[in-house]
N, C-alpha and C positions, 0 to 999 in steps of 0.2 A: 406540408410545410407550415400551413396556417396553424395546425394543431401544435406543432413543435414550437413555433414562435409564441403562441399563447402560453404554453406551459413554461417556456423559458422566462417569459415576462412574469408569470406567476411565481416562479422560483426566485427571481431577483426580488420581487416585492415581498415575498414571505421571509426571505433572509433579512431584508431591511427592517421589517416590522419586528421580527423576533430578536434581532440584534439589539433593538432598543431596550427590550426587557432584560436580555442576558448581559448587557454591557453596563459597566458603571457609568452613571451620568455625571460623575465628578472625578477629577483626578487628585482630589485632596487626600491627605493622609489622616482623615478623621475616622477611619475604621476602628471599631471597638470589638475586640475579640469577645469580651464578656457579653455584649449585646447579641452578637451572632450566636454564641453558645446558648444563651438563654432562649433565644428564638428556636434554636435547634431542639433543645430539650422539650420545649412546649409543644413541638410538633411530632415528637417521637412517641411510640407506644410506651406503656408503663415500664419503668426501669426494671421491675422484678421479673419481666419476661426473659427467661434465660436463653430463649431461642432468638432473641432480638437485642444483642448487646449494644450498649450506647456509651456515651461519655468518651473517656480517653481511649476506649477500645476502637473507636471509629474515627477519631480525629487527632491530628498532631499539629501543634503550633510551632512557631520558630524556636520556642524555648524548649521544646520536647527533645529528649536525648536521641530519639530515633528519627527526628525530622530529616536530617541531611541524608542518612542512609536510605530512607524510603524515597526521598526526592530523586536521588541518584540511581536508584535500583534498576530503572528501565530506561535511562537516558542512553540512547544509541549513538548520538552525535556529540562528540567531545567539545564542539564549538560552544555548546550550551551547558557545560558541566560546571566549570569553576570561574568563568569570567565574571569579574565584579560588575560589569555592565548588564548582566543578564538578570532581569527582575525575578524575584522569588515569591511564591505564594504565601499569603498570610496563614493559611490553614491547608493541610492535606487531609481530605476525608477518604477513608477506606470502608465504605458501607458494606454491611453484611446482608442487608435486606432492602427490598424495594422501597419500604417506608423511609429508610435513611436517605435515599436519593431524592425522594419527594420532599422531605424536610429541607435538604440542602438547597434545592432549587428555590423553594419558597423563601427561605431565609436569605439566600443570596440576593434575590430580587428585592426583598425588604431592606437589606443593608447596602444596596447598590454595589454589589460585588460582581465582577466578571467571573465566569465559570470556565475552567478548562477541564475537559474530560479525557482521561488517559486510559487506554486499553492495553496496548503493548509498548507504547513509547517510541514507535518508529517514525513519527512525523518528521520529515526531512528538515523542517525549519523549527522543530521543537515546539510547535503550537499546541501540543497536548499537555505541555507543562510550563510554557512561557507565555506571558501576556504583556502587551504594551499598555493596556488599560489597567491602571492600578486603583485600588487594591484588587487582588483576585485570589481565588481558591482553586485547588485541584480536586476533582472527584476521581479518585483512582479506583478503577473497577477490578483490582487484583483479586478480590474475593468473589467476583461474579464469573466463575469458571465452569459452571455446570454444563454438561453436554448429555443430552438424552437422544439416543439413536433408535429409530424404529425401522428396522430393515424390511419388515413385511409391508409397511406402507411407504417405504423409501423416502423418509424425511428425518430431519433431526432438529431439535430445539437447542440452540447454542447461545449461552450467555455471552454478553459483549466483552467480558474480560478474558475469555478463553483465547488461546492462540490457534493459529492454523495447524501447527503440528499436533496439538491436542485433539483438534477435530479429526484430522486424518487418522490419528492413532485410535480414537474411539470407533471410527467407521471400520477400520481394519480389524478391530476386536470382534466385530459382528459379521463381517463379510470381506472377502478378498476380491469380490467382483463388483463392488460399489466404490465410488469415489465422490469427489466434489471438485468443481472447476474453480479453484482459487490459486493464490500465489505460491511461490516456491520457498520463501523464507519461513521456517516453522515458528519463529518467535514473534511474528507479526500478529497483533491482536485483531480479532474478527470485527470488533466494534467499528473501527475506522476503515479497515480494508474493504469490507462489504459495502459500506455506505459510499465509498468513492468509486465503486465499480468492481475492482478485484479481478485481475486476469492471471492466468497461469498456463501450464503446458497443454491443457486440453480445452482451452477456450475456443479454438477454431471448430471444435466438434460440438461443444455444449454451451457456448456463450460464457458470459462473465459470472462471477459469484452473484452479483446483483441481479442478473437475469434469472437466477434460480432461487430467489427469495419468495417464500409463500406468505409470510406474515412477519410481524415485528411487534415488540413492545417498546414504547418510548414514554419518557416523562416529559410533558410539555412545560411551558413557562409558568403555568398555573399549578404545577405540581401534580397534575393528573396523569394517571397511567392509561395510555391509549394503545389499542391494537389496531390491526388493519381496518376493521369495521368501524370502530369509534373514531379513528383519526381521519378517515375518508381517503378516497383514492388519490386525491391531489397530493396530500402530504406523503402518502405511501409511495407515490411516484417520485417525489422529490428526494426522499432519503435513500433511494436506490440509485446512486451515482452522483447525487448533489452534495454529499457530505452530511452525515447525520448530525454532527455537533452544531450545525447551523440552526437546527430546528428543535433541539432538546437533548436529552440524554438517552441514547439507545440502551435498553436493558438486555434485550435478547432478540435473536433472529430465528425464524423457522425456515429451514432451507430444504430444497428438494435434492435428494441424492441422485447420482447418475450411475448407470451401469458401465463398467469397464470390462474388457476381456480378461480371462485368467492369466494371460501372458502378453506382455508388451515388449517392445524392442528399443533399446537405446543405442545411438551411434554417435561417434565423435571423431572429427578430423580437423586438423589445423594446418594452415599454410601461411608462410610469410610473404611479404611483397615480392621477394626474390623468387619465390616458388609459384608465382602467378596468382596470388590472392586477389588482386584487383579484378582480373577478368572473371574469376569465380564469383566474387561478390556481385559484380555487375550482372551476371546471369541470375544469381539468387534474387536480385531485385525484381526480376520479371516473372519468377515462378513461385516464390515463397508464399504469396497470397492466393495463388491459383491452384496449387497442388492439392491432392486429395485431403479431405477434412480430417482423416485419421492420422495425418502427419503434421507434426509441429516441428519445423526446422528453423531454429533461430541462430543468430550470429552474435558473436562477441568479438570485440577488437581491443587489443592491449599492446603496450610497448614491450618489445623484447630485443635481445641481441641479434644482430644480423648473422646469418650463417657463415659469411666469409670473414667475420670479426672486424668489419670496418666501422661499426657503430651501431646505432639504434635503428630498429625497423618496426613495422607494425605486423603483428600476428593476427590473422583472421581465423576464427574457429567456428566450425559448423557443427552444431549439436542438435540431435533430433530425439523426439519421442514419437514412436509409431505404435498405434493401437492394433497390433497384430504381430505375426511371426517375422523373423529376420529375412527369410526368403522373399516374402512379399515386399518388404521394405527395399531390399536390393533391386528387385524387379521394378518397383515404382521409381526409384532413383535413376536406374538405367534409362528409363523411358523419359524422365523429365529433367534430369540433371546429370547426364553421363560424364560431364567434364570433371565432376568432383571425384569420380573413380571409387565410389563406395563399394566395399567388398564385405563378404560375410565376416571376415576376421576383424572388421571395424565395428561389429555389432555385438550386443549382449542382450539376451532375452532374460526377462525377470517379471515379477508381478508388478502391478501398478503401484502398490505401496512401496515397493523397493525403488521404483523410479522416483518417488517422492524423496526418498533418502538421497538418491544420486543427485538430483537437482538442488538439494539443500546443502550439498558439499560433503556428504557422508559417503561411505562405501555402501553399496547396495546390500552387502552382507552384515552391516551393523545391526544391532538389536533395535527394534522399533522404539524402544524406550527413549532413545536419544531425541525423538521428536517432541517429547514433553519436557525436555531440559530447557529451561528459559535462560540459562546462562549463555551469554554471547559476548564477543569482543566488541567493544565500542572503539570508534576511531573518529578522526577529523575528516569530514567530507562535505562536498557540495554537489548537488544534483540539479539537472534540468531535463526537460523532455520536449519531444517534437513528434509530429506525424508527417508522413511522406505520402504524397498522392501521385507523384511522377518519379520515375527512376532518376537518381542523381547521376549527372553526366560523368564521364571518365575524368574530365578536367576538374570537376567538382570534387571527385574522390581523391585525386592526386593532391589537391590543396588541403583536403581534410587530413590525409595521412601526414603531410608535412607539419600540420599543427599538432597532431596527436603526439608525435615524437618529442615535442617541446616540453611535455610534462609526463614524466615516467609514471605518475600516479593515475593517469587517465585510464578509464575503462568504459566502453560503450556497449550497450545491449540493444540488439535490433530484433524486434518481435514481429513476426509476420501476422497480418490480419487475414481477411477473407473468410471463407467457409461460413459457419453459422453467424459470424459477426456481420457479414454482408446481408444476411437474410432478415435480421431483426431490424425493425424500423428505428430510425433516429429518435423518434418520440416515444418509444415504448417505455423507457425509463429515462432518468436524467443523466444519460450518458450518450452523447451525440456522435462519438467516434466510430462510425460503422462503415457503410458502403463507400467505396472510393478511396479508402486508406490502404496503401500497400503494406505499410509496416509502421510501427512506432519505434522511437529511439529514446533510450534512457542514457543521458550523459552523466558520468560519475567521475569525480577526481578525489583521490585520497592523499592525505599527508600525515606526518608523524608528530608535529609539534605546533603549538599555538602561534609561534612567531612566523610560521610559514603561511598562515591563513590568507593574508592579503594577496600574496603572489599567486596562490592557486585559485582563489576566487576570481582574481583579475584575469587569469588565463581562461577560466571557464566562460566568463562573460565575453571574452574576445572570440572564443570558439563558437558560442551561441550566435554572436553577431555574424560571423562568417557563414553560418549555415542558413541564414535567413532566406537567401534566394532559392534554396534547394528544398524547402519544406512547405507545409501547408500555408495558405495565405487567406487573408480577409475572412475570418481572423486567423492568425497563427495559433494553431491549437496546442493544447498542453493537457497532460493527464493529471487530474486533481490529486491523486495519491502520491505523485512525485512533486510534492509541495515546493514552490519556488517563489519567494517573496520579491524577487526582482520584477515579477510580472505585476502590473498595476501599481496603485498608490497605497501606501500603508500609513496609518495615522501618525505614528511617532517618528519614524525614520524616513518617510517618503519612499523613494525607490531604494530598496534595501535587500540584503540577503540575511539580515539578522545579525550581521557581524559588527 
């Protein structure tokens, strides 16, 4: 615990120090585009180098014809798309080379600019492309998508602008018995996902994405490119779970691949409250984190029509990935969770990469190329997170169900911990949510138009308040990658959700 406290204190101190450099020390509008571009040009390699394009090929100002389309290209949350109150960057940089990133960092510091780094654009509060500290620029890593897979040595180098889907696709090109323990959404960028922890359907077996990082390249505040050896173990510890953009610009990750069986099994069963979902969920609370590490059995809850047509109810779905054949899964469930009644007809065997398709919302029989498609539907949403260390009581669950049906756009994801997550020390990396957690909760609410925003965010905040007695305490924990600006104090808006 002493080691963890020291490292957490170091993490807070390092963020504070580095934020002084990365943040504008003035909120004035004295920014000069010409001064910044002159600085940029002076720090870039000679312009005649055709392999290192510069000038208008790597930056867009607000007057550029492509500025708006590039800014909006990977905005996933429509709350931050068109609202006039949302600050816009002075310049968007799309570097092709490491030297471009180095120059951008040096010149931003010199011109007192805040930097936002965008990999996939999935930040829940838009912090990869919105800043309250003005003026600011975006370093968009859309051109940093190289992935080099070495199956013999079982590792890959992945540039920070690549997506999870692209990584999975590249691994599958080389091997169907290797994978990587990261998230389910294929359009998420690896730059932010890995630096915040990154969990997915096989993390109970292999740990987080961040647990499987072997090396990294980062541009620090001085514009220097550092790897694990030159940055030192303390900084390398911090960028695995503590959020990489707090410390610099992550350029690439070296990750350890994991071995998966040739065939895995998917199962799915859903029950409404009228069909006994509450008692099933209550049992899941006690076995989800203790069951065999080869089984990931998570739960989702959503609002649906009641079977008797009397109104709205809650549907509780149990979806699993098992690293083995269907017969073994059914046997394991009969032993640990017979109440669910899982049968062979509820199961489908497939390859691990097909399970990636399934959890991404595709058919397991779709071509793998869909994983590299970055086109995705954006929407209005708000998210929060919690960790649960003791089962929620039946009374607590009943109160939760009553609140969920008040907003038809609600969707909750309950992810079981345990397994490898309980074996890794809290201080191994900057991700403390380990032993003692039964499961994590992701709260989501979606809506269709901007004028509904206040109502849905208000509902989410009330739900979060209701859950306080039922979740972790002192402190109430949250997952960094499920960004929530309601937590803590923020410079410009105070307690805010960015709305």
